[in-house]
N, C-alpha and C positions, 0 to 999 in steps of 0.2 A: 502493499500500499505506499501510496507519496504523499507527501505532508510537505509544508511549512515549516521552516524550524533555524534558530540558530544555533551551528554544532563545531567543536574543538575540532582538528586537527593539527597534524604536526607541519608545522608551516612556519618556516622565520619571518617573513612577511604577512601573512594571513593567518594566526591561527584561530580565529574565529569567525564564521562568516553563516549568513542569514542566505537558504535558499529553498528551493524543493528538495528532496531527499526520500528516498526508501526508508519505512518502517520496517522491523523486524519484529519477529513475537514467539523467539523459543519459548517451550514450557520453564517456567521458574519455579522455585522451590523458596516456600517461606521459612521453615524451619524442617531442621532434621526430622525424618521420621514420617513427615507429611510426601505427597506424595506432589509430583512436579506438574501444575496448568498454566498450560497456558495466558496470556493475558487478555482483558475483557480492552474494547474502545474505551477510553477517558477524553474527553475534552478539555485541555487547561483553561480554566476563567481568570486566577491571577495568580500569579508568579512571583516571586522574593529573589533579589541580587544579594547573595551572601560573597564571602570573603573567599571562599573555594571556588568557585566561578574563576575569578583574577585570578587566582594561583595558579589554576587550571590550564587557562590561555597562557599563562607563563610557561609554564611546563611544555605546552604546543612548541612557543615560539622557540622552543631548545631541541624538541622533536624527541622530549620525553613519554609521551602520551601513549604508547603503543598497548601497555598489559592493559590500558585503561580502558582499551576500545573493547563495544561488544562483540564475539568472537564473528569471523569472516566479514568484519569492516573495521575502517580507517576513520571511523571519523567517531565522535560521541555528541549526542546530543544533551545539553547543559539543563540545569536546574532541578532543582530538591527539596524548593521550599516555597511552598502552596496550595490551591484548594484546586479542584477539578469536580467537572460534571460528566456523570454513568449514565449514558443514554439508555443502556440495558435496563439498568433499575432504578430512572427517573431518580437519581435524588445525585446533592452535593457530596464529598469525602475529599478525606486529606490520604493522602498517602503515605502509608509506612515506607518509609526510603529504602529500610537495608533488609536482605534475606538472606538466604542461601542452605546449605548443608553444613549448619551447625545448629547447637542444641539451645543456642542464644550470641545471635548475629553482632549484635553488638557488643559480644565478647568471646568471640573467638578462638581458640584455638589453633597447635601449631596442623593440624590431621582436621582440621575444620575449610570451610571455603565460604566466601562468600559474594553478593554483589550490591549496588546503593545506585537507585535509579537517579541517574542524571551525574550520576563522582566516577562510578568503579563497574565497568563491563554490563550496564543495563543504560538502554536510554530514557530521558528525563521530561522535564514542564515546558522548557521554551518551545514548546510546538502546537501544532495545532490540533494535532491527536499524539496518541501515546498507546500503548497497551500496558495493563498492571494485573499481578499477580490477583484475581478477586479478592484471596485471603488478607491483602494487603490495603485494602480501599477503608480510611477509620471510616466511622459515621462522624459527624457533629450535631451538635446539640439542636434541639428544636425552638421554633422563635423566629431565625435569622432568615428563612424562605419567605417572601410573600409576592403573590402570585409567580412564583414559578423562579423569582431571581433573588439573589445574593445582597443581602443588605453590604454596601461599601464598609462600613464601621467597621462590620464583622469578618469581609474578607480580608482588608487591611490585617484583621489579628492574626489570620489563619496563615502568613508567611513565617511565623516568628514557634508553631508546634516542634518544630526538630531542634534549633538552638535553645530555648526552653527546657523540651524536655531531657538534654541534657547539661542543665543545670537542675534538674531535679535528680538526675542521676548524681549530681557532686552533690548534692546534700546528705543524701542517701548514703552514699560515702563517706563522709565528712563527720557524720552521725555515727555510722557503727564504727571506724577506724576511732574517731574522738572518745566514745563510750569505751571501746577493746583498750584504750594508750590510757585511758585518765580512772577506768571505775576502780582499782583496788585504793588508789591513793586518793578517792571520792570516798569510799566507804568510813574509812580511818578520820575523814572530817566532818562528815556527819552521822557518824557512828551509827550506820546502819548495815542494810547487808550486802554481799556482793551483788549477788540479783536488784534488788534496789538501787543501786548505787549504779546502775549502767544504764537507765534514764536521764539519769541527773547528770551523768557526767556527758550524754548524748549534747545536752542542753549547756553546760556549763563552757562545753568547748571552745563555744557562739561569743563568748561572753565580751574576746576582744578581737574583733575580726577585720584585718586591714582585703582592702581590695583594690587590687594596684591596676590599673586599669579601668577606664570605664567609656567602652563600647555598649553592644547591645549585651555581650557578654558577662563582664561584670555587673553593670544595670539588673540582668534577670538573677543571676547568682546570688544579688542585696536583697532581691525581690521573694525569692522561695527563701531566704535563711529568714526575711524578717516574718513572712507569714508562720513559719512554722516554730519558731524562737522570737516571739515577741520583747526580750527581754536584752534582744541580744543589741551587742553596741557596734556599729559597722560603721568605717573610716573609707573613701574612696579615698583614692590618690592618682593624679592625674594631669592631664600639663593644659587641660581646659579651663578657660579664664570662670570665675567662681559664679558670674553672672549670664555665662552661657545655657542656651534651652537645654541641653543635652543635664549640664549638671543639675539645674533648679530641677529638672522632672524628675529624676532618680534620686534626689532631696525628698522632693514631697513624697514622693511612692513609698519610700523606704525609711523614712526618718531618720538619715544617716548624718554624716559628717562627712566634712571635704576637706582636703587637705592639697594644696596645688601646687603642682612641681617646677618652682622658678628659684630654688635656692641657687647659690653660688658652689655648694656643696651636698655631699651626698650625708655626710654627718647630720647639717643642718636640715637637710629633709626627713632625716630618720628620729632627730629630734624633735621635729616637729608632729610627727606621725604620734610618736609616745605619745605626746604633750596630749594630741586631741584623743587619743586611745583611753589616757590617764593610767597610765603601764605600759607592759610589753606585750604583745600580741600575744593571745591565744591561739588564734589560726591566721596563718597569709597565705590568700590565694591569688596567684600570679595570674593576671590574663591580659598582660599590655604587649606581649608580642618584644618583648626588652632584656635584655640584659641583665639591666639595673634591678630587674625583681629580686633576684639571688642575694644580690649584693648588698642589698637595701634589709632585707632579711636575715642573711648569715652575718654577712664582716661587718655592718652597721647594727645589728645586735636589736633589731627590732622585733623578731621573732623570740619571745621567751620563754622558758624551761618548759619541757613537756610540748613544746608548741606543734603543729601540726601545717606545715608548709603544702599546698596543693598546685602544684604544677598544671596551668591547663594553655600555657603559651605553646605554639608550634615554633621551633629555632629556638629559643634561647638554651645554652647550656647550664646546668643548675651542676654550682660546683664548692664545696663546704671544706672545712678547716676542721679534720677528725678531732682534736682535741677536741674544744668545745664543740663542736658536733655530738661528740659520744657522751661527754660530762651533761649537756644540758638536755640531752634526750630527746631529740626532737625527730619526728617521723615526716616524712619525705614520701608523697604520692601522686602519681597521673594517672589519668584516665579520662580518653574521650569517646566515653559511651554513651547509649540507653536503652532504655526498652521498650516495647511494645504497651506496654502500661504505663512508663514516663509519658510517653507520646500521648495515650488517650487523658491520662491527665493535666497535663499541658494544656489538649484542647479544653478544655472544662475550663481552666482554671484563665487562659486566656479570654475567652468566650465574652468574661464578667472585669476586661481590664480596661485601662485604659490605653495598651500599648497603640492602639492607631493613631494615636496624636501624632507619633513620631515617623510614621510612613506617608514619605511621598512618591507620587508618581510617576513616571517619567510616562510618554504616550508611545504605543507600540510602534506607530509610524516610525517617529524618531530616533525610535531606538535599530529598529528593523533595516534602517536606512543607513548606518551606519557605527552597527554595535560596538566595533572597537572602538571608534570616538565616543562614546557615549561610555564605554566605559572609565575613558583615563579622563574625559571633559568636564563629566555632572556624576557616574554612579561610585567612582573611586578617585575624584581626587580629593584636594587638602577642603576643599568647602560644598563637599557630598554632606548630607543627609546624615541622619544616623542611619536608616535604611530607605530603601530605594526601592517601589517594584510596579510590576505591569498588569495592567487588564489586559490580558491577553485575549478574550473572549468577553466583549462590552454586551454583548446579546443575552450573559446570563448574571451580568449584576445592577443593581439597581443604586446608582447614583445620588439618590434623593434621600438616603437611607444611613 
């Protein structure tokens, strides 16, 4: 079946193109032990742009995308955030992006395989049509469809379930690890049983939390921590001006504290963070993508004794001095995953959120006329909005709601 889409290819000059392309529909497996199923035809309606899309474009420019192409092709239709119309079922749905021959494709192991719509071995959403395993089409809540059209405000929020689900997974991991890391000394402090100490420890690990970086990822992790742990103290650290829309929105949403990274030295920045926290951090979450994250946490001692370091950035190298690291009993982990239940929870939570306020739209015709130019000059430039999305099919969107 032919359709029109944007797609990545290995090409130094034109790694991203828009045009007519032939779709494929191989049987795909959601989980290990389930049967492989051919995809059902869906029509993407609203699609969000993710930093992964930009990185894939750069990989194509360097000729590094071969392993990510669907089998038998030399291209990958991109896009993994958004909402689709399923004509055979007369409903809208969110695509569960990752599946494969795995017990849990978001936490696959060495003997397992996975695919990811729009990212790895399976075509994505920047297309008039696509095929999706029918078991990977997640339901949306009631109340957001009127006369067969989706409310625009709701559709904007539905470009976020993938990254928001990642942050729900991060919350779960930090609670699990924080509980296991602290519960014995927590039991002694509170003079309670070890079993009773675990939920107390899972809460106390967030009593002084640093979120280093304030893109949507940083905002989302602060949001899920605040909702689960209302007494958490959350300090964001980033370079944006304190009166910027992004900072104001994050602080309103999470009742957090902001420290602008504007100091002449890292020592001064570290001191300002600790002052805002009221002590050293119990949890430090790195989401800025910059090497300075671990330097502030370890070398400049923002992360306190028995603290957790959550490395969510891609790229930085985390190094520690083993002497203080061992004696201060730090716990370092990194994991960029989510499960289907996280995705389903994210959809429900986002539906009643304010995140439509941070999504700006680019016109489809403007984007498809010059997709690489749109990436460079509007979607990923310094003046870019926090999130950009495109209404891919206007027939399914009620722009008045």
